[in-house]
All heavy atoms as a GROMACS GRO file, in nm:
protein
  488
    1MET      N    1   0.085  -0.119   0.001
    1MET     CA    2   0.000   0.000   0.001
    1MET      C    3   0.090   0.123  -0.001
    1MET      O    4   0.184   0.134   0.076
    1MET     CB    5  -0.089  -0.003   0.121
    1MET     CG    6  -0.193   0.105   0.123
    1MET     SD    7  -0.307   0.071   0.260
    1MET     CE    8  -0.407   0.212   0.248
    2SER      N    9   0.054   0.223  -0.084
    2SER     CA   10   0.140   0.340  -0.095
    2SER      C   11   0.108   0.442   0.013
    2SER      O   12   0.000   0.445   0.069
    2SER     CB   13   0.121   0.403  -0.232
    2SER     OG   14  -0.011   0.445  -0.250
    3GLU      N   15   0.207   0.522   0.045
    3GLU     CA   16   0.193   0.628   0.145
    3GLU      C   17   0.109   0.742   0.091
    3GLU      O   18   0.121   0.780  -0.025
    3GLU     CB   19   0.332   0.678   0.183
    3GLU     CG   20   0.336   0.786   0.283
    3GLU     CD   21   0.477   0.833   0.313
    3GLU    OE1   22   0.571   0.754   0.289
    3GLU    OE2   23   0.491   0.945   0.360
    4ILE      N   24   0.022   0.799   0.175
    4ILE     CA   25  -0.062   0.909   0.133
    4ILE      C   26   0.007   1.039   0.176
    4ILE      O   27   0.043   1.056   0.293
    4ILE     CB   28  -0.201   0.901   0.192
    4ILE    CG1   29  -0.271   0.776   0.141
    4ILE    CG2   30  -0.282   1.025   0.161
    4ILE    CD1   31  -0.405   0.749   0.200
    5SER      N   32   0.026   1.131   0.080
    5SER     CA   33   0.089   1.261   0.107
    5SER      C   34  -0.015   1.369   0.090
    5SER      O   35  -0.106   1.356   0.007
    5SER     CB   36   0.207   1.286   0.013
    5SER     OG   37   0.304   1.183   0.028
    6LYS      N   38   0.001   1.478   0.160
    6LYS     CA   39  -0.084   1.596   0.145
    6LYS      C   40  -0.007   1.703   0.071
    6LYS      O   41   0.114   1.712   0.084
    6LYS     CB   42  -0.129   1.650   0.280
    6LYS     CG   43  -0.207   1.552   0.363
    6LYS     CD   44  -0.349   1.544   0.318
    6LYS     CE   45  -0.427   1.451   0.411
    6LYS     NZ   46  -0.568   1.455   0.383
    7GLY      N   47  -0.076   1.786  -0.006
    7GLY     CA   48  -0.008   1.892  -0.079
    7GLY      C   49  -0.098   2.009  -0.108
    7GLY      O   50  -0.218   2.007  -0.081
    8THR      N   51  -0.039   2.114  -0.162
    8THR     CA   52  -0.108   2.237  -0.196
    8THR      C   53  -0.070   2.279  -0.338
    8THR      O   54   0.049   2.278  -0.372
    8THR     CB   55  -0.068   2.351  -0.100
    8THR    OG1   56  -0.096   2.306   0.034
    8THR    CG2   57  -0.144   2.478  -0.128
    9ILE      N   58  -0.169   2.315  -0.417
    9ILE     CA   59  -0.144   2.363  -0.553
    9ILE      C   60  -0.078   2.501  -0.541
    9ILE      O   61  -0.130   2.589  -0.474
    9ILE     CB   62  -0.272   2.373  -0.635
    9ILE    CG1   63  -0.334   2.234  -0.651
    9ILE    CG2   64  -0.243   2.438  -0.771
    9ILE    CD1   65  -0.473   2.235  -0.715
   10ILE      N   66   0.038   2.517  -0.602
   10ILE     CA   67   0.108   2.646  -0.597
   10ILE      C   68   0.113   2.718  -0.731
   10ILE      O   69   0.143   2.835  -0.739
   10ILE     CB   70   0.249   2.633  -0.539
   10ILE    CG1   71   0.333   2.532  -0.619
   10ILE    CG2   72   0.245   2.592  -0.394
   10ILE    CD1   73   0.480   2.527  -0.580
   11LYS      N   74   0.082   2.644  -0.841
   11LYS     CA   75   0.083   2.705  -0.974
   11LYS      C   76  -0.003   2.625  -1.068
   11LYS      O   77   0.002   2.503  -1.068
   11LYS     CB   78   0.229   2.710  -1.026
   11LYS     CG   79   0.244   2.773  -1.163
   11LYS     CD   80   0.389   2.772  -1.204
   11LYS     CE   81   0.405   2.823  -1.348
   11LYS     NZ   82   0.545   2.811  -1.391
   12ILE      N   83  -0.084   2.699  -1.147
   12ILE     CA   84  -0.163   2.634  -1.251
   12ILE      C   85  -0.137   2.706  -1.381
   12ILE      O   86  -0.148   2.830  -1.389
   12ILE     CB   87  -0.314   2.640  -1.219
   12ILE    CG1   88  -0.346   2.576  -1.085
   12ILE    CG2   89  -0.395   2.576  -1.333
   12ILE    CD1   90  -0.487   2.595  -1.041
   13CYS      N   91  -0.097   2.633  -1.484
   13CYS     CA   92  -0.070   2.691  -1.617
   13CYS      C   93  -0.134   2.598  -1.718
   13CYS      O   94  -0.072   2.499  -1.761
   13CYS     CB   95   0.080   2.706  -1.639
   13CYS     SG   96   0.120   2.794  -1.790
   14GLY      N   97  -0.258   2.623  -1.753
   14GLY     CA   98  -0.332   2.535  -1.842
   14GLY      C   99  -0.358   2.402  -1.775
   14GLY      O  100  -0.417   2.396  -1.667
   15SER      N  101  -0.308   2.293  -1.832
   15SER     CA  102  -0.329   2.161  -1.774
   15SER      C  103  -0.210   2.116  -1.691
   15SER      O  104  -0.205   2.001  -1.650
   15SER     CB  105  -0.358   2.060  -1.887
   15SER     OG  106  -0.246   2.050  -1.973
   16VAL      N  107  -0.113   2.206  -1.668
   16VAL     CA  108   0.006   2.172  -1.590
   16VAL      C  109  -0.006   2.239  -1.452
   16VAL      O  110  -0.035   2.358  -1.443
   16VAL     CB  111   0.135   2.220  -1.663
   16VAL    CG1  112   0.256   2.189  -1.580
   16VAL    CG2  113   0.145   2.156  -1.800
   17LEU      N  114   0.016   2.160  -1.348
   17LEU     CA  115   0.005   2.211  -1.212
   17LEU      C  116   0.130   2.177  -1.134
   17LEU      O  117   0.186   2.069  -1.149
   17LEU     CB  118  -0.112   2.146  -1.140
   17LEU     CG  119  -0.250   2.164  -1.200
   17LEU    CD1  120  -0.288   2.045  -1.285
   17LEU    CD2  121  -0.352   2.186  -1.094
   18ASP      N  122   0.172   2.269  -1.049
   18ASP     CA  123   0.280   2.242  -0.954
   18ASP      C  124   0.216   2.227  -0.817
   18ASP      O  125   0.132   2.310  -0.776
   18ASP     CB  126   0.383   2.356  -0.952
   18ASP     CG  127   0.473   2.355  -1.074
   18ASP    OD1  128   0.465   2.262  -1.156
   18ASP    OD2  129   0.552   2.449  -1.087
   19ILE      N  130   0.253   2.121  -0.747
   19ILE     CA  131   0.195   2.093  -0.617
   19ILE      C  132   0.307   2.077  -0.515
   19ILE      O  133   0.400   1.997  -0.534
   19ILE     CB  134   0.110   1.964  -0.619
   19ILE    CG1  135  -0.002   1.982  -0.720
   19ILE    CG2  136   0.058   1.931  -0.481
   19ILE    CD1  137  -0.089   1.859  -0.741
   20ARG      N  138   0.301   2.155  -0.406
   20ARG     CA  139   0.401   2.144  -0.299
   20ARG      C  140   0.349   2.041  -0.199
   20ARG      O  141   0.239   2.054  -0.145
   20ARG     CB  142   0.421   2.278  -0.230
   20ARG     CG  143   0.521   2.269  -0.115
   20ARG     CD  144   0.564   2.406  -0.060
   20ARG     NE  145   0.635   2.477  -0.164
   20ARG     CZ  146   0.610   2.602  -0.204
   20ARG    NH1  147   0.511   2.668  -0.150
   20ARG    NH2  148   0.683   2.658  -0.297
   21ILE      N  149   0.428   1.940  -0.176
   21ILE     CA  150   0.393   1.831  -0.082
   21ILE      C  151   0.437   1.872   0.057
   21ILE      O  152   0.552   1.903   0.082
   21ILE     CB  153   0.460   1.698  -0.124
   21ILE    CG1  154   0.425   1.662  -0.268
   21ILE    CG2  155   0.422   1.584  -0.029
   21ILE    CD1  156   0.276   1.646  -0.299
   22THR      N  157   0.340   1.871   0.152
   22THR     CA  158   0.370   1.918   0.287
   22THR      C  159   0.389   1.805   0.385
   22THR      O  160   0.444   1.827   0.492
   22THR     CB  161   0.254   2.010   0.336
   22THR    OG1  162   0.130   1.939   0.324
   22THR    CG2  163   0.249   2.136   0.256
   23GLY      N  164   0.342   1.688   0.355
   23GLY     CA  165   0.359   1.576   0.447
   23GLY      C  166   0.394   1.450   0.373
   23GLY      O  167   0.337   1.422   0.268
   24GLY      N  168   0.487   1.376   0.423
   24GLY     CA  169   0.524   1.250   0.360
   24GLY      C  170   0.625   1.269   0.246
   24GLY      O  171   0.679   1.377   0.227
   25ARG      N  172   0.645   1.162   0.171
   25ARG     CA  173   0.742   1.161   0.062
   25ARG      C  174   0.675   1.209  -0.067
   25ARG      O  175   0.553   1.204  -0.080
   25ARG     CB  176   0.795   1.021   0.040
   25ARG     CG  177   0.870   0.966   0.160
   25ARG     CD  178   0.911   0.822   0.142
   25ARG     NE  179   0.958   0.798   0.006
   25ARG     CZ  180   0.979   0.680  -0.046
   25ARG    NH1  181   0.953   0.573   0.027
   25ARG    NH2  182   1.023   0.668  -0.169
   26LEU      N  183   0.759   1.253  -0.163
   26LEU     CA  184   0.705   1.289  -0.293
   26LEU      C  185   0.649   1.165  -0.360
   26LEU      O  186   0.711   1.057  -0.358
   26LEU     CB  187   0.814   1.350  -0.381
   26LEU     CG  188   0.868   1.487  -0.346
   26LEU    CD1  189   0.971   1.529  -0.449
   26LEU    CD2  190   0.757   1.588  -0.340
   27PRO      N  191   0.533   1.178  -0.426
   27PRO     CA  192   0.481   1.063  -0.500
   27PRO      C  193   0.569   1.034  -0.620
   27PRO      O  194   0.633   1.122  -0.673
   27PRO     CB  195   0.342   1.109  -0.546
   27PRO     CG  196   0.332   1.254  -0.514
   27PRO     CD  197   0.444   1.292  -0.428
   28SER      N  198   0.576   0.909  -0.658
   28SER     CA  199   0.664   0.870  -0.768
   28SER      C  200   0.606   0.920  -0.903
   28SER      O  201   0.486   0.949  -0.914
   28SER     CB  202   0.684   0.720  -0.773
   28SER     OG  203   0.560   0.653  -0.787
   29ILE      N  204   0.694   0.927  -1.004
   29ILE     CA  205   0.650   0.967  -1.140
   29ILE      C  206   0.541   0.869  -1.185
   29ILE      O  207   0.549   0.750  -1.159
   29ILE     CB  208   0.772   0.960  -1.237
   29ILE    CG1  209   0.887   1.048  -1.186
   29ILE    CG2  210   0.728   1.003  -1.378
   29ILE    CD1  211   0.862   1.195  -1.183
   30LYS      N  212   0.443   0.922  -1.255
   30LYS     CA  213   0.326   0.850  -1.306
   30LYS      C  214   0.226   0.809  -1.201
   30LYS      O  215   0.132   0.735  -1.226
   30LYS     CB  216   0.368   0.729  -1.392
   30LYS     CG  217   0.441   0.764  -1.517
   30LYS     CD  218   0.459   0.646  -1.606
   30LYS     CE  219   0.534   0.687  -1.732
   30LYS     NZ  220   0.553   0.575  -1.823
   31SER      N  221   0.243   0.860  -1.076
   31SER     CA  222   0.147   0.836  -0.972
   31SER      C  223   0.023   0.921  -0.995
   31SER      O  224   0.031   1.030  -1.053
   31SER     CB  225   0.202   0.871  -0.832
   31SER     OG  226   0.303   0.781  -0.798
   32LEU      N  227  -0.090   0.874  -0.945
   32LEU     CA  228  -0.215   0.949  -0.956
   32LEU      C  229  -0.233   1.032  -0.829
   32LEU      O  230  -0.216   0.983  -0.717
   32LEU     CB  231  -0.332   0.852  -0.969
   32LEU     CG  232  -0.469   0.915  -0.983
   32LEU    CD1  233  -0.482   0.989  -1.118
   32LEU    CD2  234  -0.578   0.810  -0.972
   33ILE      N  235  -0.268   1.160  -0.848
   33ILE     CA  236  -0.301   1.248  -0.737
   33ILE      C  237  -0.447   1.290  -0.752
   33ILE      O  238  -0.490   1.323  -0.863
   33ILE     CB  239  -0.211   1.374  -0.738
   33ILE    CG1  240  -0.067   1.336  -0.706
   33ILE    CG2  241  -0.261   1.478  -0.635
   33ILE    CD1  242   0.030   1.454  -0.702
   34VAL      N  243  -0.523   1.285  -0.641
   34VAL     CA  244  -0.663   1.322  -0.646
   34VAL      C  245  -0.683   1.438  -0.551
   34VAL      O  246  -0.642   1.432  -0.433
   34VAL     CB  247  -0.753   1.204  -0.605
   34VAL    CG1  248  -0.899   1.245  -0.606
   34VAL    CG2  249  -0.728   1.085  -0.695
   35CYS      N  250  -0.749   1.544  -0.599
   35CYS     CA  251  -0.782   1.660  -0.515
   35CYS      C  252  -0.900   1.622  -0.423
   35CYS      O  253  -1.006   1.582  -0.475
   35CYS     CB  254  -0.816   1.779  -0.601
   35CYS     SG  255  -0.861   1.927  -0.507
   36GLU      N  256  -0.880   1.630  -0.292
   36GLU     CA  257  -0.988   1.594  -0.200
   36GLU      C  258  -1.112   1.678  -0.215
   36GLU      O  259  -1.222   1.632  -0.202
   36GLU     CB  260  -0.937   1.604  -0.054
   36GLU     CG  261  -0.842   1.497  -0.014
   36GLU     CD  262  -0.799   1.511   0.130
   36GLU    OE1  263  -0.813   1.623   0.188
   36GLU    OE2  264  -0.751   1.411   0.186
   37GLU      N  265  -1.093   1.808  -0.242
   37GLU     CA  266  -1.208   1.900  -0.244
   37GLU      C  267  -1.291   1.889  -0.372
   37GLU      O  268  -1.411   1.900  -0.366
   37GLU     CB  269  -1.159   2.045  -0.228
   37GLU     CG  270  -1.097   2.069  -0.093
   37GLU     CD  271  -1.045   2.211  -0.081
   37GLU    OE1  272  -1.075   2.295  -0.168
   37GLU    OE2  273  -0.972   2.237   0.016
   38THR      N  274  -1.226   1.870  -0.487
   38THR     CA  275  -1.299   1.874  -0.614
   38THR      C  276  -1.304   1.739  -0.684
   38THR      O  277  -1.385   1.722  -0.777
   38THR     CB  278  -1.234   1.974  -0.710
   38THR    OG1  279  -1.101   1.932  -0.743
   38THR    CG2  280  -1.232   2.114  -0.650
   39GLY      N  281  -1.219   1.645  -0.647
   39GLY     CA  282  -1.215   1.514  -0.710
   39GLY      C  283  -1.138   1.512  -0.840
   39GLY      O  284  -1.138   1.412  -0.912
   40HIS      N  285  -1.067   1.622  -0.875
   40HIS     CA  286  -0.986   1.627  -0.997
   40HIS      C  287  -0.870   1.527  -0.987
   40HIS      O  288  -0.814   1.507  -0.881
   40HIS     CB  289  -0.928   1.768  -1.019
   40HIS     CG  290  -1.028   1.865  -1.070
   40HIS    ND1  291  -1.119   1.929  -0.989
   40HIS    CD2  292  -1.049   1.911  -1.197
   40HIS    CE1  293  -1.192   2.008  -1.062
   40HIS    NE2  294  -1.152   2.000  -1.188
   41HIS      N  295  -0.833   1.466  -1.102
   41HIS     CA  296  -0.725   1.369  -1.109
   41HIS      C  297  -0.608   1.428  -1.184
   41HIS      O  298  -0.627   1.492  -1.289
   41HIS     CB  299  -0.771   1.242  -1.178
   41HIS     CG  300  -0.877   1.168  -1.105
   41HIS    ND1  301  -1.011   1.201  -1.115
   41HIS    CD2  302  -0.870   1.066  -1.017
   41HIS    CE1  303  -1.080   1.121  -1.039
   41HIS    NE2  304  -0.997   1.037  -0.976
   42MET      N  305  -0.486   1.406  -1.133
   42MET     CA  306  -0.362   1.453  -1.196
   42MET      C  307  -0.260   1.343  -1.191
   42MET      O  308  -0.261   1.261  -1.099
   42MET     CB  309  -0.308   1.574  -1.120
   42MET     CG  310  -0.404   1.694  -1.121
   42MET     SD  311  -0.376   1.798  -0.978
   42MET     CE  312  -0.504   1.735  -0.870
   43GLU      N  313  -0.170   1.342  -1.291
   43GLU     CA  314  -0.062   1.244  -1.296
   43GLU      C  315   0.069   1.316  -1.274
   43GLU      O  316   0.096   1.418  -1.338
   43GLU     CB  317  -0.061   1.174  -1.431
   43GLU     CG  318   0.048   1.067  -1.441
   43GLU     CD  319   0.045   0.997  -1.575
   43GLU    OE1  320  -0.061   0.979  -1.632
   43GLU    OE2  321   0.154   0.957  -1.618
   44VAL      N  322   0.152   1.264  -1.185
   44VAL     CA  323   0.283   1.323  -1.158
   44VAL      C  324   0.375   1.304  -1.281
   44VAL      O  325   0.394   1.191  -1.325
   44VAL     CB  326   0.349   1.262  -1.032
   44VAL    CG1  327   0.489   1.320  -1.011
   44VAL    CG2  328   0.263   1.284  -0.910
   45ALA      N  329   0.427   1.415  -1.334
   45ALA     CA  330   0.513   1.408  -1.452
   45ALA      C  331   0.659   1.430  -1.417
   45ALA      O  332   0.749   1.378  -1.485
   45ALA     CB  333   0.468   1.514  -1.553
   46ALA      N  334   0.686   1.507  -1.311
   46ALA     CA  335   0.827   1.536  -1.274
   46ALA      C  336   0.837   1.582  -1.130
   46ALA      O  337   0.742   1.636  -1.072
   46ALA     CB  338   0.880   1.644  -1.367
   47HIS      N  339   0.957   1.564  -1.074
   47HIS     CA  340   0.992   1.622  -0.945
   47HIS      C  341   1.071   1.749  -0.978
   47HIS      O  342   1.176   1.743  -1.038
   47HIS     CB  343   1.078   1.526  -0.862
   47HIS     CG  344   1.006   1.400  -0.824
   47HIS    ND1  345   1.072   1.287  -0.789
   47HIS    CD2  346   0.873   1.371  -0.816
   47HIS    CE1  347   0.981   1.192  -0.758
   47HIS    NE2  348   0.863   1.240  -0.775
   48VAL      N  349   1.018   1.864  -0.938
   48VAL     CA  350   1.085   1.990  -0.975
   48VAL      C  351   1.163   2.053  -0.860
   48VAL      O  352   1.241   2.145  -0.880
   48VAL     CB  353   0.984   2.092  -1.034
   48VAL    CG1  354   0.933   2.044  -1.165
   48VAL    CG2  355   0.869   2.121  -0.938
   49ALA      N  356   1.143   2.006  -0.737
   49ALA     CA  357   1.214   2.050  -0.619
   49ALA      C  358   1.204   1.942  -0.514
   49ALA      O  359   1.133   1.842  -0.534
   49ALA     CB  360   1.159   2.183  -0.566
   50VAL      N  361   1.270   1.959  -0.403
   50VAL     CA  362   1.267   1.856  -0.300
   50VAL      C  363   1.127   1.840  -0.237
   50VAL      O  364   1.099   1.734  -0.179
   50VAL     CB  365   1.370   1.885  -0.186
   50VAL    CG1  366   1.510   1.874  -0.237
   50VAL    CG2  367   1.342   2.019  -0.122
   51ASP      N  368   1.040   1.940  -0.253
   51ASP     CA  369   0.906   1.930  -0.196
   51ASP      C  370   0.795   1.959  -0.299
   51ASP      O  371   0.681   1.980  -0.260
   51ASP     CB  372   0.892   2.023  -0.077
   51ASP     CG  373   0.906   2.172  -0.117
   51ASP    OD1  374   0.950   2.199  -0.231
   51ASP    OD2  375   0.872   2.257  -0.033
   52THR      N  376   0.827   1.960  -0.427
   52THR     CA  377   0.732   2.000  -0.531
   52THR      C  378   0.732   1.903  -0.648
   52THR      O  379   0.837   1.861  -0.695
   52THR     CB  380   0.766   2.143  -0.584
   52THR    OG1  381   0.773   2.231  -0.473
   52THR    CG2  382   0.660   2.192  -0.679
   53VAL      N  383   0.610   1.869  -0.693
   53VAL     CA  384   0.592   1.788  -0.815
   53VAL      C  385   0.517   1.866  -0.920
   53VAL      O  386   0.438   1.952  -0.889
   53VAL     CB  387   0.517   1.654  -0.782
   53VAL    CG1  388   0.597   1.564  -0.694
   53VAL    CG2  389   0.381   1.681  -0.723
   54ARG      N  390   0.547   1.833  -1.045
   54ARG     CA  391   0.474   1.892  -1.161
   54ARG      C  392   0.383   1.783  -1.212
   54ARG      O  393   0.423   1.670  -1.236
   54ARG     CB  394   0.571   1.937  -1.268
   54ARG     CG  395   0.500   2.003  -1.384
   54ARG     CD  396   0.591   2.101  -1.457
   54ARG     NE  397   0.619   2.213  -1.372
   54ARG     CZ  398   0.732   2.283  -1.375
   54ARG    NH1  399   0.826   2.253  -1.463
   54ARG    NH2  400   0.752   2.386  -1.297
   55CYS      N  401   0.254   1.820  -1.227
   55CYS     CA  402   0.152   1.725  -1.268
   55CYS      C  403   0.080   1.765  -1.396
   55CYS      O  404   0.076   1.885  -1.428
   55CYS     CB  405   0.046   1.710  -1.157
   55CYS     SG  406   0.112   1.657  -1.001
   56ILE      N  407   0.024   1.670  -1.462
   56ILE     CA  408  -0.059   1.694  -1.579
   56ILE      C  409  -0.204   1.659  -1.536
   56ILE      O  410  -0.229   1.550  -1.487
   56ILE     CB  411  -0.019   1.604  -1.697
   56ILE    CG1  412   0.129   1.621  -1.732
   56ILE    CG2  413  -0.109   1.630  -1.816
   56ILE    CD1  414   0.167   1.758  -1.778
   57ALA      N  415  -0.295   1.752  -1.557
   57ALA     CA  416  -0.434   1.730  -1.526
   57ALA      C  417  -0.492   1.630  -1.625
   57ALA      O  418  -0.467   1.638  -1.744
   57ALA     CB  419  -0.512   1.860  -1.529
   58LEU      N  420  -0.571   1.537  -1.576
   58LEU     CA  421  -0.631   1.435  -1.661
   58LEU      C  422  -0.774   1.475  -1.700
   58LEU      O  423  -0.844   1.399  -1.766
   58LEU     CB  424  -0.631   1.299  -1.590
   58LEU     CG  425  -0.492   1.247  -1.552
   58LEU    CD1  426  -0.505   1.117  -1.476
   58LEU    CD2  427  -0.407   1.231  -1.676
   59GLU      N  428  -0.814   1.594  -1.658
   59GLU     CA  429  -0.943   1.650  -1.695
   59GLU      C  430  -0.933   1.802  -1.683
   59GLU      O  431  -0.828   1.854  -1.654
   59GLU     CB  432  -1.052   1.597  -1.600
   59GLU     CG  433  -1.020   1.620  -1.452
   59GLU     CD  434  -1.091   1.525  -1.360
   59GLU    OE1  435  -1.210   1.544  -1.336
   59GLU    OE2  436  -1.027   1.426  -1.318
   60SER      N  437  -1.039   1.874  -1.711
   60SER     CA  438  -1.036   2.016  -1.706
   60SER      C  439  -0.991   2.069  -1.570
   60SER      O  440  -1.026   2.011  -1.467
   60SER     CB  441  -1.174   2.071  -1.737
   60SER     OG  442  -1.183   2.213  -1.709
   61THR      N  443  -0.915   2.177  -1.567
   61THR     CA  444  -0.868   2.235  -1.440
   61THR      C  445  -0.967   2.339  -1.388
   61THR      O  446  -0.939   2.407  -1.288
   61THR     CB  447  -0.729   2.297  -1.455
   61THR    OG1  448  -0.734   2.396  -1.556
   61THR    CG2  449  -0.625   2.192  -1.484
   62GLU      N  450  -1.079   2.353  -1.453
   62GLU     CA  451  -1.182   2.449  -1.407
   62GLU      C  452  -1.225   2.418  -1.266
   62GLU      O  453  -1.252   2.299  -1.232
   62GLU     CB  454  -1.301   2.442  -1.502
   62GLU     CG  455  -1.404   2.550  -1.473
   62GLU     CD  456  -1.516   2.548  -1.576
   62GLU    OE1  457  -1.499   2.491  -1.685
   62GLU    OE2  458  -1.620   2.604  -1.546
   63GLY      N  459  -1.223   2.515  -1.180
   63GLY     CA  460  -1.262   2.495  -1.040
   63GLY      C  461  -1.144   2.477  -0.947
   63GLY      O  462  -1.157   2.489  -0.826
   64LEU      N  463  -1.024   2.449  -1.002
   64LEU     CA  464  -0.905   2.440  -0.919
   64LEU      C  465  -0.845   2.577  -0.896
   64LEU      O  466  -0.856   2.665  -0.984
   64LEU     CB  467  -0.800   2.348  -0.986
   64LEU     CG  468  -0.833   2.202  -0.996
   64LEU    CD1  469  -0.727   2.127  -1.073
   64LEU    CD2  470  -0.849   2.142  -0.857
   65MET      N  471  -0.783   2.599  -0.781
   65MET     CA  472  -0.718   2.725  -0.755
   65MET      C  473  -0.596   2.702  -0.667
   65MET      O  474  -0.586   2.599  -0.599
   65MET     CB  475  -0.814   2.825  -0.691
   65MET     CG  476  -0.865   2.783  -0.556
   65MET     SD  477  -0.979   2.902  -0.488
   65MET     CE  478  -1.132   2.831  -0.541
   66CYS      N  479  -0.505   2.796  -0.671
   66CYS     CA  480  -0.385   2.788  -0.589
   66CYS      C  481  -0.421   2.805  -0.441
   66CYS      O  482  -0.513   2.881  -0.408
   66CYS     CB  483  -0.282   2.892  -0.631
   66CYS     SG  484  -0.217   2.864  -0.797
   67GLY      N  485  -0.345   2.739  -0.357
   67GLY     CA  486  -0.366   2.754  -0.214
   67GLY      C  487  -0.456   2.647  -0.163
   67GLY      O  488  -0.486   2.626  -0.054
   0.00000   0.00000   0.00000
């Protein structure tokens, strides 16, 4: 079973999102991330910093916001 991490959206640029992970380890590349509030699904594409991942939205980003 994989570890669950919490994070915050810090940047949205079209279908690309940067998420800062605040608890736990960074999810691995190609992992699925689900927004608890809206149910949006994202796939981790890259690790861009020690606490930040870059994701690709798998559906419209309408309704998502930073913070």
